[in-house]
N, C-alpha and C positions, 0 to 999 in steps of 0.2 A: 520394454521395461515391465517387470512384474512386481506388484506390490499390493498393499492393503490400505483402504481408507477408513479412518475412524471419524465419525461425525458426532460431535457433542452439541446438543441443542438445549438452550434455555430460552425463556420468553424474551430476554434482553440481549442475548448473544448467541452466535453460532460459531463453532470452531471446527476446522477440518484438518486432520493430521494425515500426512502421507507416510506410510511405514514401508521401508524396503529392507529386507533381510533382518527384520526385527529392530531396526533403528529408525528413529524419526528423521526424515529428510526435508519435509516441507510443512509449514503451518500457515493456514489461512484463517483470518479472524474477521468477523463482521458484527458490528453493534447495531441493533435494531433501530436505535434512536437516530443513527446517522444515515439511514436509508431514506432516500427521497422518492419523488414521483417521476423524476425525469426518465423518459424512455417508455413509460406506461402508455398503452393505447386504449382509448375509450370510444364507445359509440355515444356521442353527446347530442344534446338537443339545443338548437339555437333558441335562446329565450329573448334576445334583444339585438337589433341591428342598429348601429350608430353611424350614419352616413358622414357626419361631421368629423368623426375620428377614423373613418374608414376601417371599422372594426366591428366585431360582434362578441357578445357574451354567450358562453356555451355552458350548459349545465352538464357536468360530468359526475354528479353525485358527490361533490365535495362541499365543505362548509361555505365556500365562496365560489361564485361563478367564475369560470376560466375565461381568459382573454384571447381572442383570435383576430389578428390583423389581416387585412386583405393581402398584404405582401407575403403572408405565410400560408396562403391558400394555393395549393397546387391545382391550377385550373384544368388540367387534363382530367382530373377526377371529379370536378365540381359540375353539378347539374343545376341549370337556372330554373326559374319559376315555370317555364314552359316545358320543362322536362328534357331540354336539349343540352347536349354537352357544350360547355363553354370552351372556345379555342384559346390557345396560347396568344398572348399579346406582349408587345415590347414594353408597354406601360402597364402598371397594375390596374386591372379593371375596377370599376365601381363596386364597392362591397355589396350593393343591392342586386347586382347581376350575378353574384356568386352564391349568396346564401339568403335565406329568408326565415323569419320567425316560425318556429314549429318544425323546422327541418332537422332530420337526424343526419349526423355527419361523423365520419370516423376521423379522430384527431389523436395526436401524440403530444405528450407534455415535453416541452423543451426547457422550461424554467419552473422551479418549484414556487409555490405560494410564499410570499414574503410580507409580513405585517398585514396591512389592510388590502394588499393586492393579491388577486387570485393567480392561479397558474397561467403560464404563457403556453399557447398551443401552436401546432402546425398540422397541416394535412399531408405534408411531405413525409410519409412514413418510412422509417428505416428500422431494421432489426439486426442487432449485432451478435456475432458469435466470437469465438476466440480469434479466428484469422480473417473472417469475412464480415461484410455488412451487406445485408440484402436490401435492395431498393425496388419495391414493387412498382413504383411509378416510372422506372427507367428500364432500358434494355441494353445498356452498355457496361463495360468493365472499366473500373478506375483503379489506380494504384496510389497508395499513400505517398505524399510528397516527401515524407521522411525516409523513404527507401530511395537512396540516391544513386546506388550502383545501377548503371544502364543495363548491364547484362542480367542482373537479378530482376529488374523491372520487366524486361522482356520475357524472361522465363515465367514469372508469375502471371503475366498477361496471357501468354500462350496456354497456360493451364486453365485459367478462369474464363476466358472468352467462350469456350464451348458450353459453359454452364448458363450463359445468358440467353434469353429468348425475348419475345415481344412483351412479356409481362414480368420478367425478372432481370434486374441488373445487379451487379455486385461491385463492391469496393474492397480491395485487398488492404487489410490493416497493416500497420507497421510491424506488429507481432508476427506476421506471416513471413518475414524475411528469413530465408533458409528453410522454411517449411516444405515438406514433401507433397507430392501430388495426391497421395492417399489421404493425408491430413486435410487438405483443402477440399477434397471430394466429400469427406465426412461432414465438414462444416456446411457445405452447400446443401447436402441432403438434409441435414438437421434444420437449416433455415427454411427450406421449402416446406417441410412438415409443419413447422411453427406457423408459417404464413397461411397454409391451408386451414389450420385450426383457427386462426384469427378470422379468416373469411367465413368459416362455419358459424362462429359466435356472432359475427356481424349479421349474418342472415337470420339468426334466431332473435336478433334485436336485443342482445344482452346489454342492458343499460345500468343495472344496479351495481356492477363491479367492472373492473377493467377487462377488456377482451384480450388483452395481453399485458402482463406485468413483467417489468424487467426482473430477471431471475434473481432470487436470493442466493446466498453463497452456496448452500448445499446443492442447489440445482445447477448453478454455474460450474461447480466442480465436476458434477456428473457430465454436463455438456462438454467440458474441456477435456475430459478423459475418454470421450467417445472415440473408439478405435484403438484404445490402449488396453493392454492386457492387465486386468486386475483380478487377483484371486478372490478378494472379498471386500464388500463395502458394509460396514457395520454402523448402525444408527441407534442412539439411545433414546430417541423420541418416537413413540408409536404413531403419533399424528404425522410427523415428518416422514417416517418410514412408509406409511400408507400413501402419502402424496408422491414420494419418490418412486414407489412401485408403479403408480399410475403414469407418472411422467416418463419413466424408462420404457414401459411397455408401448407407449405412444410414440416416443421420439428417439430413444436409443435402446431398442430391444435387445441388442447384444449384451447389455449390462444388467438386464432384468434378473437373470439367474444368479447373480453374485450378491444381490442386496439382502441383508439380514437385519432383523430387529434384535437389538442387544438389551435384554431385560435384567441383566445381572445387577446385584446389589453393589458390587465393586464399581466405582466410577470408570467409565470407558477409557478415559485418558490415563488410568493407572495400569492398563494392560501392558503397555510397552514403556512404562516409566516416562510417559510423555510430559506430565506436569513438571517433573524434575528437569527434563531436558529443556523445557521452555525457560525455566529459571536460569539454567546454565547458559542458554543462548543470549541472555541479557548481560552476562558477565564480560568484562574486558579480557580476562585470562581464560584460555582454554588449555587444559592439561592433556598432553599426549600420553599414550600408554607407556612409552619408553621412559618417561620422566621429563622430557622436553615440554615446551609450552608455546602457545601463540598469544600475542597481545593484539587485540583488534580495537582500533579506534575509528569511529565513524564521525566525520565532520561534514559541514555543508559542501565543501569543495570536493572531497574525496574520502576514501576509506584506506587506512594504512594497516598492514598486517606485519608484525615483527615476529620472527622465529628465534627461539633460544633453546640451547641444549638442556638447561636446567640441571637436574640431578643425573641425567643420562651421561655416563662416562664411557660406554662402549666396551667392547671385548678385545679390540685390536689396537688401533691407534686413533689419534685425534681426527685425522682426515676421514676415516671410515665412520667415526661417531657423527661427525657433521653431516656426511652424506646420508647416513641412515635417518637422522633426525629430519633433514630436509625432505626426503622421500616420504616419510610418515606424515609430515606437515602438509604435503600436497593433497592427501585424501581429506584431512581435516579442513583445509581451506575450502575445497570444493563443497563440502557438506555445509559449512558455516555460511557460505555465500547464499546457498539455496534456502537454508533454514531461516536466516536473518533477512533474506531477500534484499541483499545489498547490491546496489547498482551504481552506474556511473564509472568514474575513474577509480581503480584499485591499485595500490602500490604494495608489492610484497617484498619485504626485506629478508631474504633467506640468509642463513648463516654463510659467511664468505667461504667460497670454494675456489681453490687454485686449479683443480683438475677440470679441463674443458669437457672431457667425457662425462664427468659427474654432472656438470651443468646441463648438458644435453639430455641426460637421463632424467634429471629433476624436471626440466621443462616438459619432456614427453609424459612423465607421470602426472604432471598437473593437467596437461591437455586430455589425457585419458580419463582422469577423475572428473573433469568438467564436462566431458562428453555426455554424461548422464543428465546434464542440466537442459531443460527444455527452453530456457531463456537464452537468447543469442549472446555470445561472448567472443572476445578476441584476446589473444595473448601475444605480447610483442617482444618476448625474449629479455635477456639481461641487458641492462643499460651499462654505460661506462662506469657508473657508480656501483654496479653489482645489484641493482634493483630490478625486479620484474614488473613491468607495466602491463596492465590488462584493463579491459573494460567489460562491463556486463550491463545489458539493457535494463533500464528501469521499467518495471511493469506495474508496480503498486508500491504503497508505502512500506518502508522497512518495518520489521517486527518491533524494533525499539521505538519508532515513531508512533506505532499503533498502541503499544502497551505502556509507554512511558511518557512522562512530561519533563520539561526542563526543571532542574533542581532550583527551588526558590531561594536556597541558601547561597549557592555558588553561581547562580544565574547561568548555568550551563558550562562554566569554565572547567569543571571537574576537579577543582582544588580550592582550598581556603587559605587565607593568610594565617601564618602561625600565631600562636598566642603572643610570643615575643614581639613579632612585627606589629600587632595591634596595640600592645602596651606602649611601644615607642611612638606610634601614631598619636596615642592619647596624650603622651607627655608633650609632643610637639604642638598639639592642638591647644593644650592649656597655655603654653607660652604665647601662641598666636592670639588667643582670645584675651589674655591678660594685657597684651600690648595695645589691643584695639579698644578695649572697654574698661571701665572702672568697676571693679567688683571687690567685695570683701573676702569672699571665699569661693571655692568651686566644689561641686559634687559631680563625680564621674559615675555614670550608669553604664554598666557593661555586663557581658555574659558571666556565668559562674566561673569558667576557666580563666578568663581575663582578669576578673576581680580578684580571684585567689592569687594569681601571679603578681598583680600589682601590690598586694599586701604581704607577699612572701618573697618570691625570687627577685622582684623588681622594687622591693620596698626601699632599698638604699637610694635608688634613682629618684623615687617619689619623694623621699625625705629631702634629698639635695635640691629638688625643684621647689619644694616648699620654702627652703631657706633662700633660694635664688630670687623668688618672686615676693617673698615675705607674706605669704597668704596660706591659709589652711586649705588642704585638699582632702576631701572625703571620698571614699569609694563605696558604692552600693551595687549589689547584685540585682540584675534585672533578668528574671528567669525566662522571659519570652524572647530575649535577644539571642541571635545566633553569634557565632564566634567573631564575626567581623563587625558587628553592630556596636556602637557606643554613642553616648551623648555627654558633652561637657556643659554643665548648667552653672550659670553665675548666680551667686546669692548676695 
């Protein structure tokens, strides 16, 4: 794959866009406020040992001392007060045999600080990359339990076992399913370089800052594209550019030559119309060049995609028109799944085709378009109802979930009751309240649209109800109410 990365950095947010052939294909977003400390490695100082709690408090230069329990101390790496290595034991050793006050110890955050509690620590260090997790305290290879296929597990184990030695073990992550030997080799090489740098910082007794910090988005993207052909990586922040230059020269030198600082006055995401593409990626309707369109609905259980011919009438006959629209839709579907990062079960409702050859060609076109996707997927062909069932591995939050929130008006339903429906609900509510309570008159508080309808289109129904209950009904507009909100107040 050949492409270009655009990295837009602000103090509160980092966004990375992958451009292929001048078109946005992927978008990654990270908000600074949502980044935690989990994964960070520190050289901390034990400031207090609590035998009764079998724990110690460790200063890692945060506002609150961090908490390290004896069960989270990897005894192979712990040195007791006599300077001797503590051996493994079936039971957790006494905390006083593992650490002592004033001792410097390398720890990793496993739980962020919360309220009055400090961070939770472990000495069992791990460092993750895209496909692998490095375990400096181990010497074996492990495979994620989520990779269920026995043949795939064996294939991955055969690749990774040679990377392990007496001081390095690896776990193969779920994302590695289907990954090639070269990709795994790049990850292993990257992780070894990172660990060597961590050890160097430990030897220098770096205590004022993390000796390893879980990578921010810009650095993770660089790491994940290690071994990938990129024409250019442009960054609009000079500080981030300098940091990435140092990072790539140290860890991914093959990408160092393609990094550029972008000082232009025009926003970097305007270069390939990225901002407009992001807005379009949040729409339900995606228009095809031919005039057809897709409707994409994302729900908790699955994502559904419906294809329609729209204004496209074709040049020959209806069958050719449908086939051409479906073929064009396969390219748009593959791109939208990557761009929106939609995962899980995906149901595609292509326009009905009677020609079996057309169905096979549409499926082949969809498979070819999806082949560019780095995320694992599977396509299961046409069902008896004419639907294509497929799955795509969930790797992160979808674009919609990152950028959007549930609508407070419709509560995520995606629709509102009509004005007429709300008016009839109000009339029924007045009857119910009148039967239950003794009131002289009623005041209805409703939105502007509903209030106007009650006083105009539904006025005759309102008047008939006044005669029926023998009481006055007043209507008052409440500007803060949405279309479904109303109150019936007794006077």
